[in-house]
N, C-alpha and C positions, 0 to 999 in steps of 0.2 A: 847536070847542075854543077857549075864550076865554083868551088870555094877558094880558089887560089887568089890571094890578095894582090891588089894592084900595088904599084910602087908607092902611091900616095897613102893607101890604107896601111901598108906596112910601116911607112914613115910615122904616121900618127900612133900606131901601136907601139913602136919603139920609143917615141917621144913620151907617151903616157907612162910606159914602164920606167924610163929614166926619171921622169918627174916624181913618180910615186916613191921610188927608192930614195930620192933626195929630199922630198918635201913632206912625205906622209909617213913612211915606215919608222923613222926615228922618233916621231912625235905622237903617233896615234894612241899609244897606250895612255899617255898623259891626258890627251884630249878626252878619252873615254872616262878616265878617273875624274876629270874636272867637269865633265858633262858640258863641254863647250868646244865648238869648232871655231878657230880663229878666222874672222871674215876675210883676212888678207889671202887666204888660200884660194878663194874664188877669183880674186883679182889676178893671182898668178896663173890660174887656169885660163882666165880670159885672155891674158897676154899671149898665151901659147895658141889661142884659137880653139881650145877644147869646147868652150861654151857656145861658140857661134857656128858650129859645123853645119847645122841645118837652117841657119838664118840667111836671109837675102843679103847679097853683097852691098846693096844700097844703104843698109843700116850698119855695116861693118862686119857682116857675117861672111861665111865661106861658101854657102849654098852647095854642100856636098851630100853624100849619100848616107843611108842608114848603117851600112856596114862599117863606115868610118866611125860613126858615133859608137857603134857596138865594140869596136876594137879598143877605143879609149875606155869605155865602161868596164870591159872585161879586165883590162890591166889594172884599173883603179881598184876593182873589187878584190883582186888578188891580195892587195895590201890593206884595204879598208872597204868593206861592203857599204858602210854608212856613207862615205864620201862618194862612192860610185853612184848610189841611188840619189843622193842629194844633187849631184851635178847633172845626172840624167833628167831628174824632174824639172830642173831649170829649163831644159829643152822641151820636154813633152807637155808639162803643165804650166810653163811660164811663157816661153816664146811662141810655141805653136798655136795656142789659142788666139794670141794677138795677130800672128801672121795670117791665120785662116779667117778670123772674124772681126779683127780690129779695124777701126777707121784709120785713115792716113795720119790724123792727128795723134791717135793713140799709139800707133806704131812708132812715130817719130819721138814721142814722149818717153816710151818705156823700153823699146827694143835695144837701142845702143847701150844703155846702162846694164841690161841683162847680159848682153853679149860680152861686155868688158868685165863682167863680174863685180861691178860696183853697186848694182842695184839687185834687190831680192824681191821675189814675188811670193804670194801664197795663193792657193786655189781652194776656196771654201765650198766644199760640197757636203761633206759628212756632218750630220747633226746627231744629237742624242737619240733621236728616234728615226733617223734616216741614214742607213749605212749601205748594205748591199742593195736595198731598194732606194736608189737615189731619187726616184720620182716622188717619194713621200716627204718632200721638202716642206718645212713649216715656216721657215724664214720668209717674211712678207716684204714686198716693196710696193707701196701704194703711191700712185702718181698724184702730186699736189702742185699744180702750176707747172713750173719748169724743173721740178725736182721729184725724185722718188724719195719717200720716207721709208727707211729700212729698219726692220725690227726682227730680231731673232738671234740664235746662238749657233755657232759652229764648233765642232770638237775634233781632236786628233788631226789638226791641220798642220801639214809640213811647212816649216818656215814661218809659223804664225807670229812669233815674237820678234823676228828679225827682218820681217818684210817691210819694204817701202810702200807696197800697195797690195791689195787683196782683190782677187776676182771672185765674186760671191754669187753662188747660185741661189736664186730666190723665186718666190711665187708672186706674180703681179696680179693675178686674178684667179682665186680658188675655183670659181664656177667654170673655168675653162680647163681645169685639170692640167695635164702636161703641156697643153698649148699655151698656158699662162706662164710657164717657166722662162726665166731670163737670167742673164749674167751681168752684174754690175761691177765696174772697176771702182774701188774705194781706196783713196790715198790714205796712208797712215797720217794721223793728225786731224782727220775730219772729225768734228764734234759728234759725239755719240758713238764713236768707234773705240772700243777698248779691247784688251787681250790679256791672257794669262798663260804662263807656261804649264805644261804637264811634266811633272818631275818624278823621280824615283822609278824610272821605267826599267823593265827587264831588258829590253833591246833598244838599239839606236840611242844610246845615252848621250852622245855628243851631237846628235842630230836634233835640231829644234822641232818640237811638236807642241802645239798649244791650242787654246780655245780663243775664239773670236766672239765678241759681244757687240750687238748693234741695238741701240736704244734711241728711237726717233732720230736716226742718222740721216741727214739730208744729203742726197747724192744727185748731182745734175743729170738729167735724163740723157744728155749727150755722152755720159759715161757708160751707157749700155753697150755691151759687147755683142755685136750681131743682132739678130732678131729674136722672135719668141718661139717657144716650143722646142721639142727634142731635135727636130730636123733643121733648126736654124741656129739661134744663139746657143742652145744646149749642145750643139755639135762640138763646140769648144770644150765642153766638159767630157762627154762620153767618148768621142772619137780619140781624144788624147789620153784617156785612161787606157785605151787599147795600145797606144804607143808605149805607155809606161810598162805594160806587160812585156814588151820586147826588152826594155831595159832591165826588168827584174830577171827575165830568163837568161840574158847574157851576163848579167852581174853574177848570177848563181854559178855560171861556168868558171869565172875567175875565182870565186870563193871555194868551190869544190877543188880546183887545182891547188889552191893554197893549203887546204886541209890535207890533200894527198901528199904534197911535197914536205910539209911540216912533219907529217906522221912518218913518212919513209925515213927522213933524216933522224928523227928521234928514235925510231925502232932499230936503226942500224947502230946507234950510239949507246942505247940502253942495254946493259948486260945483266942477265939473270941466269943462274945455273951455268955460269962460265961461258955463256953464248949470247950474242946479240939477239934480242927478242924478235928481230926481223927474220931469224932463221926458223921460228916456230910456225908450224903449219896453220894453226888457227889465226895467227897474226897475218900471215900471208893471205889467208882467205878473205879477211876484211880489207886488206890492201887491194886485192884483186877486185872486190866490189867497188872500191873507190875509183879504180881505173875505169871500170865499165861505166860507172855513173858519170864520170867526166867525159868520156868519149861520146856516150849517147846524148848527154845534155848539150855538148858543144855542137854536135850535128844538128840537133833540133833548133838551137839558137841561131846558128849560121844559116840554116835553111830559111828561118823566119826573116832574118835580115835580108837575105837574097830576094825573097818574094816581096818584101816591103819595097825594095828598090825597083821592082817590076810594076809597082802601083796596082797590085791585085788585092782582092778581098782576102785578108788573112785572119778573119775572126776565129776560124777553127784552129789554125796553126798557132795563133797567139795563146789560146786557151790550153792547147796541148803542151806547148813549150813552157808556159808559166807554171802550170800544174806539175808537170813532170820534173822540171829542173829544181823547183823549190822543194819538192818531196825528196829528190836525190840529195840536195844540199843538207836538208834536215837530217837525213840518215847518215850522210858522210861526216857531218860535224859531230854527231853523237858518237860515231865510231872513233873519230879522231880523239875526242876527249877520253873515251874508254881506253884506247891504246896508249895514251899518255899517262894513264894511271892517276894517282893523286895529283900529279903535276898539272893534269888537265883541268883541275878545279881552280887553278891560280891564274890570275890575269897576267902573270909574267910570261905565260905561253899564249900565243895568239889564238889557238883553237878554242880557248874559253870564251873569248869575245865573239868569234864566229858562231859558236854554238848558241849564244844568246841572241846575236843579231839576226840570225836567219829566221827567227820567229816573226819579225816585223813584216818583211815582204811575203812571207808565207800567208799572212792574213790580208794585207792591203793589195790593191790591184785586182781584187776579186778573190774571195776565199776559195779553198779547194772545192767546197760544195757548189759554189756558184759556177766554177768552170766545168764541173761535171754536168750541171744543168744545161750550160751552154752547149756542150758537146752532145748531150742527149737530145736537145731540141733540134740541133742541126742534123743529126742522124735519123730521127724519127719524124721530124716535121711537127711535133707536138710540144707545146710549151707547158712544162710542168708547173710553172708559177701562175697561179690564178690572178687575173686582172680584174 
């Protein structure tokens, strides 16, 4: 298994690092305090091709590999985990559902703007009573003539309040169970479609999350994305959540490395008892744990990207990498805050933000418990979740 980067992959990695140093690092603290990401940052990312790496050339994309997306995500996450996940979700839960299941008209309408960073999507799956069990969808879409009439609520939706359109998972016929599930594309401004932000969050404060509300919202039936059921239209939802797990795993690598570098620099400068605290054995013990966490997490994420580019089933590898890497980030961020002492409690030091932010992707993309259930099912052949 060869992880040596191609010239093209290294170029994108270098570009992403240069971009983040110039456009992200000087501003991210204020973004976090303001709870707002300036939309023009995505336009700048689009101009450099970062958002169109996996998109077809005919719509303005580059049609490249997963490792290239991973290199950009890893570098972005070193400086801001929130922006890394936001930009990756624009690929995994924005463009890919359209590429895989959209009609020619839908692709022409939405893909160019997403690739350029001038349009924003949201993907509405999670509901107040449907989270890990995404098949427990209560939002309904009843066919009435040439329209579906959409009713229901979605919550904790990424890009909810800034999106130009929503891809909404809904139930078209409850008697059919999962075979009645569908995805509808709903443009912002459609009567009956409203939204509200989720504020005062622990994590991802400058990353938009919100609620979507649909009240007798009429959506043309031509706006359906793909067919019905889990293996057709719903493929756009579930298969691309697995892609998102790769994004989470490799973003964790960048954030772990950031914690490590920030902590090493601080501990070499911080003097106590007339010695830099980096010389203390217990401090070096924690730093060694960070080094190991980074090495192991990077290998898992790179292996996952390598296998995804081979187009093989990576369900197991996705769960292993997502679970392991987020657990390591959580531990590393906690150690980084501890080694910074009281300063680690201040947002003047980036480790404070990383410590908060790691809780978001630790939960979404499948909780730790969900991934253990996935791995248990794959190894035993027995599904622990009753159906």
